[in-house]
C-alpha positions as CSV (number, residue, x, y, z in Angstrom):
1,M,1.8,-13.2,-6.3
2,A,4.5,-12.3,-3.8
3,S,3.7,-11.9,-0.1
4,Y,6.3,-10.8,2.4
5,K,6.8,-11.7,6.0
6,I,8.5,-9.0,8.0
7,K,11.4,-10.3,10.2
8,W,13.9,-8.6,12.5
9,Y,17.2,-10.3,13.1
10,T,19.6,-9.8,15.9
11,N,21.9,-7.8,13.8
12,F,19.1,-5.2,13.6
13,Y,18.9,-5.1,9.8
14,L,15.4,-5.2,8.4
15,V,15.0,-8.0,6.0
16,L,12.1,-9.4,4.1
17,A,12.0,-13.1,3.7
18,F,10.0,-13.8,0.7
19,Y,8.1,-17.1,0.5
20,T,10.7,-17.9,-2.3
21,N,13.4,-17.5,0.3
22,F,14.9,-14.4,-1.4
23,V,16.3,-11.9,1.2
24,L,17.0,-8.2,0.9
25,T,18.5,-5.9,3.5
26,S,17.2,-2.4,4.5
27,G,19.4,-0.8,1.8
28,D,17.2,-2.3,-0.9
29,C,13.8,-1.6,0.7
30,K,13.2,1.8,-1.0
31,D,12.7,0.2,-4.4
32,L,11.0,-3.0,-2.9
33,Y,8.3,-1.1,-1.1
34,Q,7.0,0.8,-4.1
35,Q,3.2,0.4,-4.3
36,Q,2.5,-2.3,-1.8
37,L,-0.7,-3.2,0.0
38,L,-0.6,-3.0,3.8
39,R,-2.8,-5.9,4.7
40,S,-4.2,-6.9,8.1
41,T,-2.8,-10.3,9.0
42,A,-6.1,-11.4,10.7
43,S,-8.3,-10.5,7.7
44,A,-8.2,-10.1,4.0
45,M,-8.7,-6.3,4.4
46,V,-6.2,-3.6,3.5
47,V,-5.3,-0.2,4.9
48,E,-6.5,2.8,2.8
49,S,-6.8,6.5,3.1
50,T,-9.3,8.5,1.0
51,N,-8.5,11.8,2.7
52,P,-5.6,13.0,4.9
53,S,-7.6,12.8,8.1
54,Q,-8.8,9.2,7.6
55,V,-6.8,6.0,7.7
56,Q,-9.0,3.0,7.7
57,L,-9.5,-0.7,6.9
58,Q,-11.1,-1.5,3.6
59,V,-11.8,-4.5,1.4
60,F,-9.3,-4.8,-1.4
61,L,-10.5,-2.7,-4.3
62,S,-7.2,-2.2,-6.2
63,T,-7.4,1.5,-5.9
64,A,-4.5,4.0,-5.6
65,Q,-5.8,5.0,-2.1
66,Q,-4.7,1.5,-0.9
67,L,-1.1,1.7,-2.0
68,W,1.8,2.5,0.4
69,S,5.6,2.4,0.3
70,F,8.3,2.4,3.0
71,Q,10.9,5.1,2.4
72,R,14.1,5.3,4.4
73,G,13.8,7.5,7.5
74,S,16.4,9.9,9.0
75,R,18.2,7.0,10.8
76,A,19.0,3.4,10.0
77,G,16.1,1.2,10.7
78,L,13.5,3.9,10.5
79,F,11.0,4.4,7.7
80,Y,8.4,6.8,6.5
81,I,5.2,5.1,5.4
82,L,4.3,7.0,2.2
83,H,0.7,7.0,0.8
84,E,1.3,6.6,-2.9
85,S,-1.8,8.4,-4.2
86,S,-1.4,11.6,-2.0
87,G,2.4,11.7,-1.7
88,M,1.9,12.3,2.1
89,V,3.3,10.2,5.0
90,L,1.6,8.5,7.9
91,D,1.7,10.7,11.0
92,I,0.2,10.7,14.5
93,N,-2.9,12.9,14.8
94,I,-4.6,13.0,18.2
95,C,-4.0,10.8,21.3
96,D,-6.6,9.9,23.9
97,S,-6.2,11.5,27.4
98,E,-4.7,8.4,28.9
99,G,-2.1,8.1,26.0
100,Q,-3.3,4.6,25.3
101,S,-4.3,5.1,21.6
102,C,-3.8,7.7,18.9
103,T,-5.5,8.4,15.6
104,L,-3.5,8.7,12.4
105,K,-3.4,11.2,9.6
106,L,-1.5,11.9,6.4
107,T,0.8,15.0,6.3
108,S,3.7,16.3,4.3
109,L,7.0,14.7,5.0
110,N,9.1,16.5,7.7
111,P,12.5,14.8,8.3
112,N,12.6,16.3,11.8
113,N,9.3,14.9,12.9
114,R,9.8,11.5,14.7
115,Q,6.0,11.0,14.7
116,Q,6.3,10.3,11.0
117,Q,9.0,7.6,11.4
118,W,8.3,3.9,11.9
119,F,10.2,0.7,12.5
120,I,9.6,-3.0,12.6
121,N,9.4,-4.8,15.9
122,K,10.8,-8.3,16.5
123,D,7.3,-9.7,16.4
124,G,6.6,-8.1,13.0
125,T,4.4,-5.3,14.2
126,I,5.0,-1.8,12.9
127,A,5.8,0.8,15.6
128,N,6.0,4.6,15.7
129,S,9.5,5.9,16.6
130,F,8.1,8.7,18.7
131,N,5.9,6.8,21.2
132,L,6.7,3.2,20.4
133,M,3.0,2.4,19.8
134,N,2.0,-0.2,17.2
135,L,-0.3,0.2,14.2
136,E,-3.6,-1.5,15.0
137,V,-7.0,-2.2,13.6
138,Q,-9.0,-0.3,16.2
139,G,-10.7,-2.7,18.7
140,G,-9.9,-5.7,16.5
141,I,-13.0,-5.0,14.5
142,Y,-12.4,-6.2,10.9
143,A,-15.1,-4.2,9.1
144,K,-15.0,-1.7,6.2
145,G,-14.2,1.7,7.6
146,T,-12.7,0.6,10.9
147,P,-10.0,3.2,11.8
148,I,-6.3,2.2,11.8
149,V,-4.8,3.7,15.0
150,I,-1.7,3.2,17.1
151,S,-1.8,1.8,20.6
152,N,0.4,0.2,23.2
153,P,1.9,-3.2,22.1
154,N,-0.5,-6.0,23.2
155,G,0.5,-9.1,21.2
156,L,-2.9,-9.4,19.5
157,L,-3.5,-10.1,15.8
158,Q,-5.1,-6.7,15.4
159,Q,-1.5,-5.3,15.4
160,Q,-0.2,-7.6,12.8
161,F,0.2,-6.5,9.2
162,T,1.8,-7.8,6.0
163,L,3.0,-6.2,2.8
164,Q,1.8,-7.5,-0.5
165,D,2.2,-6.7,-4.1
166,R,-0.6,-4.6,-5.5
167,S,-1.6,-7.3,-7.9
168,Q,-2.9,-9.5,-5.1
């Protein structure tokens, strides 16, 4: 039952500090992130996608639609968030007119598309490399089917996520 806390150190290497105090650098993350749950820190719910145009919060059901992996991006410190059951990556879909929030979708990996690449902020949030917005449970509503979006960093728990083994 391994849970991971995401930390960012001043040398800018992504490391995962396991509760067992075992530490890996970003070079090891490709294998580590195979079939992980992306869980909202503020709830016991996980991120899932049952179709390419819908990324949402769901209760843990131990289904393939709830499994994700982080694959190395085109530059050091950047990652693609791969949806294990579809083989597609997390991408920006549509942003509101004010540019405050964007919906997400799954698409085929395109190494030249910065909208598909993500990094870890110092506070443990997951941000998009294109517009620097954080993954977020929309409106902080922790209910089945609530969309996962990206929005401007706000320091709230709705932007905090952890990675967990699929067995949990």
